[in-house]
C-alpha positions in Angstrom: 187.5 -85.5 26.8 186.8 -83.8 30.0 185.0 -80.6 30.9 186.4 -79.7 34.3 189.6 -78.0 33.2 191.0 -74.6 32.9 192.0 -73.3 29.5 195.4 -71.7 28.8 197.4 -73.3 31.6 199.6 -76.3 31.9 199.9 -75.9 35.7 198.9 -78.9 37.8 195.9 -78.3 40.1 196.6 -78.0 43.8 196.1 -81.2 45.8 192.5 -81.6 47.0 192.2 -81.8 50.8 190.7 -84.9 52.4 187.7 -84.3 54.6 185.0 -86.2 56.4 186.8 -89.4 56.1 187.1 -89.1 52.3 190.5 -89.4 50.7 192.0 -86.6 48.6 191.8 -88.8 45.5 188.3 -89.8 46.2 187.3 -86.1 46.4 189.1 -85.4 43.2 187.2 -88.1 41.3 183.9 -87.2 43.0 184.3 -83.6 41.8 185.5 -84.3 38.2 184.3 -87.8 37.3 180.9 -88.3 39.0 180.1 -91.5 37.0 183.2 -93.4 37.9 183.1 -92.2 41.5 179.6 -93.6 42.0 180.5 -96.9 40.3 183.6 -97.3 42.5 181.4 -97.2 45.6 180.1 -100.6 44.6 183.5 -102.2 44.5 185.0 -103.9 47.5 186.0 -101.3 50.2 189.6 -102.4 50.2 189.9 -101.7 46.4 188.2 -98.3 46.2 191.2 -96.2 46.9 193.1 -98.0 44.2 190.3 -97.4 41.8 190.4 -93.7 42.7 194.1 -93.6 41.8 193.3 -95.1 38.4 190.4 -92.7 37.8 192.5 -89.7 38.9 195.2 -90.7 36.5 192.6 -91.0 33.7 191.3 -87.5 34.6 194.8 -86.0 34.5 195.6 -87.3 31.0 192.1 -86.7 29.7 192.2 -83.0 30.6 195.6 -82.3 28.9 194.1 -80.7 25.8 192.0 -78.2 27.8 194.9 -77.4 30.2 197.5 -76.3 27.6 197.7 -73.5 25.1 199.3 -75.4 22.2 199.7 -79.1 21.1 203.4 -79.2 21.8 202.8 -78.4 25.5 200.2 -81.2 25.5 202.7 -83.7 24.1 205.2 -82.6 26.8 202.6 -83.2 29.4 201.7 -86.6 28.2 205.4 -87.5 28.0 205.6 -86.5 31.6 203.0 -89.1 32.5 204.8 -91.7 30.4 207.8 -91.1 32.6 205.7 -91.4 35.7 204.4 -94.8 34.6 207.8 -96.0 33.5 209.3 -95.0 36.9 206.5 -97.0 38.6 207.2 -100.1 36.6 211.0 -99.8 36.9 210.9 -99.2 40.7 212.1 -95.6 40.5 210.9 -92.9 43.0 207.6 -91.3 42.1 207.4 -87.7 41.0 206.2 -85.1 43.5 202.6 -85.2 42.3 199.5 -86.1 44.3 198.5 -88.8 41.8 201.9 -90.2 40.9 202.7 -91.7 44.3 199.3 -93.5 44.8 199.4 -94.6 41.2 202.8 -96.2 41.6 201.6 -98.0 44.7 198.6 -99.4 42.9 200.8 -100.5 39.9 203.1 -102.4 42.3 200.5 -103.8 44.6 198.3 -105.3 41.9 200.8 -106.1 39.2 199.0 -104.0 36.6 199.8 -104.2 32.9 202.1 -101.5 31.6 200.8 -101.7 28.0 197.3 -100.6 29.2 198.8 -97.3 30.6 200.9 -96.8 27.4 197.9 -97.3 25.2 195.8 -94.8 27.2 198.4 -92.1 27.0 199.2 -92.8 23.3 195.5 -92.6 22.5 195.1 -89.3 24.4 197.5 -87.7 21.9 194.6 -87.8 19.4 192.9 -85.2 21.6 195.6 -82.7 20.7 194.5 -82.7 17.0 191.8 -80.3 15.8 190.6 -82.6 13.0 187.7 -84.8 13.9 188.1 -88.6 13.7 188.0 -89.7 10.0 185.6 -92.5 10.6 183.2 -93.9 13.2 185.4 -97.0 13.4 188.3 -94.7 14.3 186.2 -93.2 17.1 185.4 -96.6 18.4 189.1 -97.5 18.4 189.7 -94.2 20.4 187.0 -95.3 22.8 188.6 -98.6 23.4 192.0 -97.0 23.9 190.7 -94.8 26.6 187.6 -95.9 28.4 187.7 -99.6 27.7 191.5 -99.9 28.5 190.8 -98.1 31.8 188.3 -100.8 32.6 190.9 -103.5 31.8 193.1 -101.9 34.6 190.1 -101.8 36.9 189.5 -105.5 36.3 193.1 -106.3 37.1 192.8 -104.2 40.3 189.7 -106.2 41.3 191.6 -109.5 40.7 189.4 -110.6 37.8 190.9 -112.9 35.2 187.9 -114.3 33.4 188.2 -113.6 29.6 184.5 -112.9 29.3 184.9 -110.0 31.8 187.4 -108.4 29.5 185.2 -108.9 26.5 182.3 -107.3 28.3 184.6 -104.5 29.5 185.5 -103.6 25.9 181.9 -103.3 24.9 180.9 -101.4 28.0 183.9 -99.1 27.7 183.3 -98.3 24.0 179.5 -97.8 24.6 180.1 -95.6 27.6 182.7 -93.5 25.8 180.5 -92.9 22.8 177.5 -92.0 25.1 179.8 -89.6 27.0 181.0 -88.0 23.8 177.4 -87.2 22.9 176.8 -85.7 26.3 179.9 -83.6 25.8 179.1 -82.3 22.3 177.9 -78.9 23.6 181.2 -78.4 25.5 183.3 -79.4 22.5 181.3 -77.3 20.1 181.8 -74.2 22.4 185.5 -74.9 22.4 185.7 -75.1 18.6 186.3 -78.8 18.4 184.2 -81.2 16.3 184.2 -84.8 17.6 181.7 -86.1 15.1 183.5 -88.4 12.8 184.0 -87.0 9.3 182.2 -89.9 7.6 179.2 -89.6 9.9 179.1 -85.8 9.4 179.2 -86.2 5.7 176.4 -88.8 5.6 174.2 -86.8 8.0 174.8 -83.5 6.3 176.0 -81.8 9.5 176.2 -78.0 9.0 179.4 -76.6 10.5 177.6 -73.4 11.5 174.8 -75.3 13.2 177.3 -77.5 15.2 179.5 -74.5 16.2 176.5 -72.5 17.1 174.9 -75.3 19.2 171.8 -75.1 16.9 169.4 -77.9 16.5 169.3 -79.2 13.0 168.3 -82.4 11.1 172.0 -83.1 10.3 173.1 -82.8 13.9 170.3 -85.0 15.0 171.1 -87.6 12.4 174.7 -87.7 13.4 173.9 -88.0 17.1 171.4 -90.8 16.3 174.1 -92.7 14.3 176.6 -92.5 17.1 174.0 -93.4 19.7 173.0 -96.4 17.7 176.5 -97.7 17.7 176.9 -97.0 21.4 173.7 -98.9 22.1 175.0 -101.8 20.0 178.1 -102.1 22.2 176.0 -102.0 25.4 173.8 -104.8 24.0 176.8 -106.8 23.1 178.2 -106.4 26.6 175.0 -107.9 28.0 175.6 -111.0 26.0 178.5 -111.8 28.3 176.5 -111.2 31.5 176.2 -114.8 32.6 179.9 -115.3 32.2 181.1 -112.2 34.0 181.9 -113.1 37.6 180.4 -111.1 40.5 183.8 -109.7 41.4 183.7 -107.8 38.1 180.2 -106.4 38.2 181.0 -103.1 39.7 183.4 -102.4 36.8 180.5 -102.8 34.4 178.1 -100.4 36.0 179.1 -97.7 33.5 176.7 -99.4 31.1 173.8 -98.3 33.3 175.0 -94.7 33.1 175.5 -94.9 29.3 172.1 -96.6 28.8 170.3 -93.8 30.7 172.2 -91.1 28.8 171.2 -92.6 25.5 167.6 -92.9 26.7 167.5 -89.2 27.6 169.0 -88.3 24.2 166.4 -90.4 22.4 163.6 -88.6 24.3 165.1 -85.3 23.3 164.7 -86.3 19.6 168.5 -86.9 19.4 169.2 -83.2 19.8 172.5 -83.2 21.7 172.1 -79.5 22.5 168.7 -79.9 24.3 169.0 -77.9 27.5 167.5 -80.7 29.6 170.4 -83.0 28.8 172.8 -80.7 30.7 171.1 -81.5 33.9 172.7 -84.6 35.7 170.5 -87.5 36.3 169.3 -87.0 39.9 168.5 -90.7 40.3 171.8 -92.1 38.9 173.1 -93.4 42.2 169.8 -95.2 42.8 169.8 -96.7 39.4 173.3 -98.0 40.0 172.3 -99.5 43.4 169.3 -101.2 41.8 171.5 -102.7 39.1 174.1 -103.8 41.6 171.5 -105.5 43.8 170.0 -107.3 40.7 173.5 -108.2 39.5 172.9 -106.6 36.2 174.7 -104.1 34.0 
């Protein structure tokens, strides 16, 4: 569920040019995935480029829906990425794509799990459907298949094997994804897509016209509050593993700081996801991440 995409085209973006000592992939992630770019800066320097390759892959598959004109083209695009991943694991030559080569190198260098890539791509097929998730539980499963599974790959890249780290990563990933969905509701509403689960919408009494028109209403606020409550619960559960998570995994958990701040801002806006102030990025986010990293918290 990304915002930085062009509609009506399945063409691959041109390769970003490296500059000022920054890699092309680093610039891509910095431009399109500010949160993960900033958290990657707290990972060991020799692992950052590998993380940028993973985050660039995630960006590519996340933007498929907004980059094609019909679901069939999206399925073809996702199948193309399946073939790229398969070639990397089977030792075949990478496709001529600026993410494919680095991704194959990361897969080989760190012995990453193929099933995680397959799950991420399979889950992204849900983006191609217009119907909202049937239940909040289904949305949580989607969040694990995307954001949390990406964190599993990050932990493997960081050389982390502690089971508690993967338990924490699931909670952080789901909480971060749900908070991100709430941030992206205006974008999805403008594009005619409702991501509020059907059971939540029915319980909250969400008016389709209010949602589509980005209008504040009691129903929209109630739905946002319900999703935010579940997101906060996952972040709290993640903190329960904090003492067991090794220091080598801490940078992977910093998305919890971003999500927590996002939920705080939403709560202060009265759970109105369309409040104009929520569209302004947190100017202190990098400082919040630095403080959390120094205190070894997430």
